[in-house]
N, C-alpha and C positions, 0 to 999 in steps of 0.2 A: 650788283653781279654783271660783267661786263659778259653777254652774249655774241661769241663769235661763232656761231656755227649757222650763219644766214644760207649756205649752200642746202643745207638740208630743209629747213623752214622757216619762214618770218611770223614774228607776233602780228594779229590783226593791223592794218594801215589803219591812222585814224578817218581816213574818208571811207573806208570799207566798213567801220563801225557805223558810219552816218549813213550809208547806205542802206545796210542791214537793217538798222532801225526802221526807216521811211519804207523799206519795200516791204517787211511783214505787214505793214499795215494794208499794201492793197496788192502785194505778188502772193496771194494764200491760194487763189481760184485757180480752176484748171484752164490754161489759155487757148484751149481749144474749143471750149464751151462759146457762146454767142451771147450769152447774156451780159449786164452791164460788168459783173465782177470780172467775169473771163474776159471780154473785150480790155480791161483794165490791166489786168494781168499779163495779157498778150503784148500792150504796149508798155510794159515794161519791160519784158523778155525782147521784144524788137528793138527797143533803144540800146539796151544793154549788147545785144548781138552787133549792131551796126558799130557801136564803139570800139567793141573787141576788135572786130574785123577790121577797122580802119588802123589800129594798131599794130594787127597782126600782119597788115598789108594784104588783104583779100577782100573779097566779094562778102556781104554779109550772107548770102547764100551757100556759100562755099564753107562756111563755119558753124561746125557739129559740135554741141555740148555736150561734155562726156561727166563722168561721175570722178573723175581722175587723172591725172598727166599719165598714169600706167596705162589706165584702162583707154587712153588715147592712143598711146603708143599700142597696145593690144587690138584695139578696132581698126587703128589704120593700116598696122602689117598685114592682118588678116584679110581685112576689105581688099587692098591692093592686090595680095595674091591671088584672092580666089576671082577677083575682077580678071586679072591678066592670065589665068591658068592657060588659055590656050597660046599665051607667048611663049609659057616656060614654067618652068618648076624652081630655077634657081635664084635663091635672095644672097643677098652680097650686104656684109655690114662691117663696121671696123671692129678691131679688137678692144676698144675702150668702151665700146657702148653701155648703157645702162642696163643693170640687170633686166632689165622689164624687156628689152627690145633683144638680149640674147635668151632670155627665156621663149619669147614667141620664136626666135631661129630654131631653136631645139625642139619646141613642138612641130614647125614646118620640116624638121627632119624626121620626126618620126612618124610623119603620113606620107613619107615618100618624098620628099622635098631633098633639094641640096642646098646648102650653105658654104660660101666663101667666107672666111673672117681675114680683113685686109689688117696686115701687122702695121706695129707703130715705129717710128724711132723713139731714143730715150726722154724726147722733150714731149713724145704723145700724141704727136702731131703725123696723120698719115701723108703718105705720098701720093700725090695727086694720079700721076703715072700708073703708080702701081692697083693704086683704086679701078682706075678705066681699064685697064686691062683684067683685072677681076669683073666687072661689068660686062664686058666684052667676051671673056672667057668662061662662058658659061660650059658644064659639062656635057659632052653629047646626047647622054639621057634625059637628061633635064631639059631638053630642046631649045632652050633660052634662058634670059635672066629676067625674072615678074620686077624686080623691084631692089632697090637698093638703100640703105641706110646710114646716114652718118649724123652723128651729132654735131649742133653749132660750137659749142663749147664743154669740154669735161667737168663732170660735177667734183670728181677728188682731186683735180692738179690745175683746172682753169686752163687749159691750153686750149687757143679756139683752133678749129680745123677748116680747112679748105672748102667750105661749102661751096662758094660761089663758082671755083674751079671747077672742082668735082658734078655740079649741077649741071654745068656746061658740057662736061663730056657724056654724064647722063644723057641730056636731049639728044645729042648728036647719035647716040646709041638705041634711042628709043626708049628707054629706060626710067620710069618717073623716082625720082630720089624723095625717101621721106627724110625730115630732120626734128630730131629731138631739140626742140629749142628752148627746154626748161629753164636752163641755165642764164640762158642769153636774151631772151623777151624783155625782160624786164631792162634791159641795158640798151634795146634799139631793136628796128625790125631786122630779118634775117635777110643777107643780099643774095640775091642770085636767083636763077630760074627752078627753083625746087619745083615739087609737086604736091607733096603733104606735108604738114607741120603738127606738132604736139607740143603742150605746155602744160603748166600745173599752177593753179591762181597762188597757192599756199608758198611759192618760191618767191612773189613780190608782195606778199602781205594779203594778199586776198585769203578768203575762206577755205580752209581743206574742204575736200569735195568737190571742186570744180574743176573740170578737164577743158582744154580747148584741142578742138583737132581740126586741121583743113584740110578739104580734099579739092584742089584745082578743079575747075572745069575742064572736062574734057580726058581724066583722068577715070582708067575704066576702074569700078569699084563695087563690088558685090558683098553687102553686107552678110556677116555669117550670122545665122540664126542663134538663138530666137532675136528675133527683131518684133518692132510694133509701127505702130505710125508714127512715132515720136521722130523729130531730127529727119525727118524723109527716110524713115526706115534704118537710119546709121546709128544710132542709140537709141535705145528702150529706156521706156522708165520716164515717170512723172518726172518735170525739171523741178531742179531748186531754184525758182526763180527770184527770192532773196540773196543768194548764192550767187548768182549770175552776177545780178545788180552792182552789188560788193566786188566782185572781182574785176568788171569792167571797169569801176569807178576808179577803185584802187590802181590799176593798170595804168591809167590816164593820169592819175597824180603822180605815180613812181617816174613815169614818162618826161614828165615835164621838169624834174628835176634831175634827170640822168645823166646830163653831158657833164653839169657841174659838181654832181656828186661823184661819178665816176673818176674825174680828173684828180679829186682832193681823196679819194680812196687809193687810188692807182701810187700816190706819193707816199702813204702810209705804208703801203704792199710792199712799195721800193725800200722802203727804209726797213722792215723787217726781214725781205730777201737779202739784204745786206748784211746787217746787224747779227743775226742769228749764227750765221757759220763763223763769225768772230767770236761771240761771245762765247756757242757751245761747240767745245772741238769734236770732230769725226761727225759731222753732221752733212748730210746731203739736201739741197734744195731741188726739187723736183718739178718737171713742167719746164710748158715753154715761157724762156724771161722776157720775151718780148710781145707775142701775138699770145695773149692771155687774158683774161677778164680780170677787170680792175679792181675785185676786191676779195681775192684767193690768193692764198701762199701755202702750199704743202712740204713739209720737210721731214726727213726720217733722221732719228739719230741710232748710230751705232751703239749695238752693247744696252741697248734700253729697249722696255717691251711697251708698247703701245697703250696696251690699256691701262697699266700701270701709270703711265705717264699722264694720261687723259684724267685720271684721277686724282693725280699730284696737282693740276693746275684745276680742276674742279675744286679741290680743297682753299685753293689761293682764289677762288673767286670766279675763274675763267672758264665758259662754258665753250669747248672745243669738240672736234670730231675724229677721229683714227679712222684710217683707211689699212691698217695694219694686220697683217696675219693673227696677231698676238692679242685676238679676242676670243672670250668665251664662247661666242658665239656661232663663232665659224670654224677655227681654228686652221684655215686656209690662207694664203695670202690675198691680198686683193688683186681682182683679175686687171684692174687698170694696171698698178704696179707691176704685176706680173709681164704683162704685156710690154711695158716700156724696160723692163730689164732694171730696175731700180732698186735701190735699197729699200727692204720693206719694212725691219724691225722699227720701233720706236716712231712710228710713224703720226705725225699732226696733219692736221687740216684745220688752218685758220681762215675762216670768210668772215670778214666786216659788216655788218650791217650798214645801210643808211643813217648816216648820223654818228657814225663812231666818233669817239673824243681822241684827240691825239695823245692824251695824260692816257688814257686807257691801254692804248698801243705802247707808250712808253714802260708802263707797271707791269706790261706782260714780259718786256725786255727784262724786264731787272729780275722778275721771278723764276724767268724760264731756265737760267742757269742752274739755279739753285734745286729746283724740280727736276731736273734732266742728270745731275750730280747724284741725286737721294736715289732715284731709281737705279742707276748704275750700281751705286753701293749696296742697295738690297739684292743686288744680283749679284754681287763679288765681282764686278767687271774691271778688265783690267786698266791699269791708268792709261787714260785715251792721251795723256800729254808725252807719252814714251812709246818708245819702238821697240821690238825683239832686242834684249840684252847684248851687249858686246863685249862687256867688261869682265864678265864671268863667266859664260857659257861655254860652248865645244869649242867657238872659234878659236879659243885663246889658248887651247893646245898647243902644243909644236906640230910644223907643217906634216911631219911623217905619223905623226899618232890621229889626227884628223882623217877620219873615213867617213865618207855620208852614210848615215844610217836613217832609217824611215823611224817613223812611229804613228801609231794607230790610236784616235780617240773617239771611244763608242758614246756617243751621243743620243742611242737610240731610244725613244719614249720620252725623249726631253724636248720642250717646246723652245722656239724661239722666244730670245737671242741665246739662249744655252750654247746651242752649239758653236755659236760663231766665237761665243765667249772661250769656249773651252778651245777653239784652234786658237784664238790670240796667245792662250798663255802656253800652249803645247809649241808654237812656233819659235822660240828661243830655246826650246832644249834640243833641236836639232842642228846641226852647223848648216853652213850656206849652201844650198844644193842640195839637203836633205829634204824628204817629202813627208807631210801630214796627211794622213788619212783619216777623214772622219765619217765615222758611220752615223746615219741619222734618216730618221722617216718623217720628218716634219716638211710641209712642202716648201716651207720657208727659205730652208737653207737652200735650194734650188737657185735662191736670188740672193740671199743674203752672203754666200761665200764667195761666189764670183765678187760682189760687190765690195766687199772685205780685203780681197784681195787689188782690185784697183785701188782703194782707199788707202791701204798699206803698203805697195810697192811688191807685193808677192805677186807668184807666178800659180793662175789656176790653171790645173793640166786635166780638168774635164770630171765629169761625173760616171761611176760605172754602176753597174746594178749588184745588188749584194743578196745574200740571203734572207737578209730583213732590211730593207728601206735599202738605202745609197750610198755608195760609199765616194765622198768628194775627194779629191787629189791634190794637195798644195804645195808646191816646192817655196822652198825661202831662198828668196834673191838677196837678202841683205839682213 
């Protein structure tokens, strides 16, 4: 079964397995103890730290080992904010950061801090000038900006962010920049003069439960209690020495093949980006087409349910993921897709692991059209090959008899993509110039109705408050 969800997690790399087995023999003792077993464990831990630090682009004493990438982000943000509370209480993030960063930002607001969320374009990339303005534009009551956060590459759509340029702006403003490098670190070091960095071992085939946090020398950092003597007081708890050894060994192994593998996978992803819209009508490939991770492509299919499409592909033997709003777990659109303003329904992320066979990519392209068609058929979606009827609709009445009339579609209580499907069916029932109003309370409608208008050449008039949910107004153009 082709596993195409590498951006979520990877199976243990063979080198990680070997390192784990070896480290379990000698890495069980407390590395803080002075006896022989403790010294042996300390040697393993120090060697792994030095190796990981070299690959992360920092000094060994700047690298903090944590229990996960999420813990690294939370520790890094909390520690930097606490260490710089005299400088200010303002935090700057991009609108597409990982949920762990946004959760930390929300917690900061609840304690009296302020947060600026910098928007992104439809390609998912922040504007450096806007990011710099947010860093320099702290509210007066917050006194100043304490920290800025910017991911190196997005986990949902693969867009790479201008980290080096943002770091330069932050440095000029005297503000540290924390980089979430979970998705990019396996492919290479993060460029730029950043101040803090976080990553997670299971993203490159290391064991789950190992995170990396880099805190550069000179960055004011105050660990938030409870703390102990481990990791210079920055990460409490007994270290998972075998896990750390395996994480460092597998990162080095992955990096040795990263350049060649990135070039190979980029060619496969380019094929997917080109062929999917050709094979599947009304499909939008999202994310920056050039400045992106080499192994990831995300697309959204009109009139399709993301969860249903995921299961349809799973039945065909493909493990993929979905950032769609149409999942039972959330019932809200992905915050990344929402920030980008792109179609969210029928969303699928394909992230290819190292070693992906070209034949598996070709087979995905073979089964995908039928999978999407079957999901659309289950939802009674309109024929995607047609547009609003012109042969027997209101527009064919005599000119004098044609008077613009409006139509209201009640989709309250119905999940995506049903509101858009009902809009598509209703638009042909009004004459050119007529308006269809869709009543909906699904958050995805706020994204998907404007996206449908753009894809179908109709005029989106906007959203208005309604007694229940919202009213979305669309004028028929053709």
